[in-house]
C-alpha positions, 0 to 999 in steps of 0.5 A: 520586474513589471508584468508587462516585461514578464507576459513578453518574456513568457510570449518569447519563450513560446515563439522560441518553442514553436519555431523549434517543435522538433528540438522542443519535443526531443528535449522535454522528452526525458521530462514527460518520462520521468513526469508521467513514471512518478504519476503512474508509481504514485497512482499505484502505490495510492490505489494499494494504500487505499485498499490496505486502509479498507482492510485495517478499517474492517479489521477494527482500530478498537482491536488488539492482537496477543501472540508469543512473537511479533509477527509483522516485521523482522523474523522471529529469533531463536528465543521467541521461536523457544517461547511458551505458547499462548493458551485458550485460558489466557484468552479467557482471563482476558474476557473479565479485563474492564472494557474488554468486549469480546475475545477470540483465541484462534488455532490454524493448522500449517502444514508441511514447509509453511503450506495452508491446509494440507487437507482436502474438504470433500462433498459428493464427488467434489472437492477442495484442495489446501483449505486452511483450518481454523480452530476458533472461539465463539466471539469471532465474529464479533471480535472482527466484525465478520459477515455472512453469506448463509446462516451462522457461527458456532454456538457457546454450547457447540464449542462446549461439547466440541460439536462437528459443525463447521463454518466455511470460507465462501470460496470453499462453499461455491466449489462444493456446493455451487449456487445450492444452500450450503446449510445443513448439508455434511462435508468430510474433512480428515475422515470426520463428517462436520455439519455446515452451519454458516457461510462467511461472506467474501473477505477484503484484500489488499489486490482485488484479483484473483481468489482470495486464500482467506476465502478457503478456510473452514473454522471449527469450535476450538475444541473440535479442531484439536480433534483434528489436530491435537498437535497445535499448541499456539493460539492466536488472541483477538481481543475487542475493546469498547473504545479507541479512548481506552487503547492504552489502559487495555494495552497496559491491562492485557500486559500486566495480566499475562506477565502475571499468568506466565511468570515474567518476574519485573526486571525481564522483558515482555516473552509474548507481543501485542500489537493492534491495526496500526503494526500493520500499517506501520509495515506496509508504509515501510514497505512502500515507501522504501519501494517509492524512493527506488522507483521515483529514484529511477524515475529522477533518471530520466529527469535528469537526463531531461534537465541535461537535454534542457541545458544543452538546448538552451546552450545551442540556443544561446550560440544561435541567438547571440546577434539578437542578444547584441541587438538587445543588449544595444537598445538597453536590455539589461543582463537581468533581462537577458538572464530572466527571459532565457531561464524562463525559457527552459522552465517553459520547456520543462513546465510543458514536459511535466504538463504532458507528463502529468496527462500521460500519467492520467491517461496511463492510470486510467487504462491500468484502472480500467485494464487491470483495476481489480488485480491492480487498483491505481487512484491518481494524487493531486497531491503527487501531481502538483509535485511532479509539475512543481519538480519539473519546473525547478529542473528546467530552473536549475539547468536553465541557470547557466545557459542564461547566465552564459547569454547575460554576460555576453559582450554586445559588442562581440555580440552584434559582429557575431555571424 
């Protein structure tokens, strides 16, 4: 079809829409709602994914974590829970592996019913509840690239002699000391006094609003932690290696070392788990993938309703314009011309609804970003905006074909007699 004919068909389609403004607007409503919903959902997930990627990047791409069972994904089985715990000595043995830069064996206190931290941290009349207690190696800041707001981490000498020193999370220090320096002050935890040698900077989190539970924490040398909670034997081992290109080799070396230390026979599977930041990203993609499919399915209902509305209105339009169709056929318009015109009208109607839906979705995303940006980040995706527009056009094509075919199939003589 010539370009002039196409432009004429588009002009006629727009004239038809302008002639029936209210009807066209109501017909586009379903398309607009569906598209704007897709835009808003994709923007929120896109913003959260950006936060997750930032968090994973801060954890490091050259870090492995080792635990006695996987912690990301499915619930541990009874066999996993019965496994022998990883020890501090396991972490020390990993330090001599090739390519390994630093290793930290960590522990933490989980209170009754899984509630972390049941002891308060006290300083004078100030008290912070539900602080998470950690026992860690002196290499912890090197492994996880932790930043300090004040002071330092404890030294290897302090760790060896189980010194009563502590590094506090940013929220814990703020609640206890306000804007006063925390270094050198003594805080009371479980009846013992500990000297504050450092305060961590605020840590990143996926949801930016509210307080980060990781910032309400107290970090001790491993042997010092044992004085508070000698019953805790589990160790979470973090291993930092020199270069990402050595990732596979380092994993194999860790596996071989632990199988030998834990006396795992050749035919037996590992009784421990090794994972990296990739596991977090895979888990996040699984969570958001399922959620996104569900929500897009809900939004698709609006698009389908809009599509049915388009078909209904186009069928009405064919009936109203039967005489016009007869005149056009009498003047030489072919079935292809008629079908193209009505299909283009349906596509134009849905495309316009898609554009308005993208605009409304963009406004909602901006409003969400301005009002709840710290809690629920949102970043509009060009890819999803383009996809939403293409889908809206496809809806017009899909639901406009039958009315167009019906218009093209009218007998010109019968159509000219239609009143």
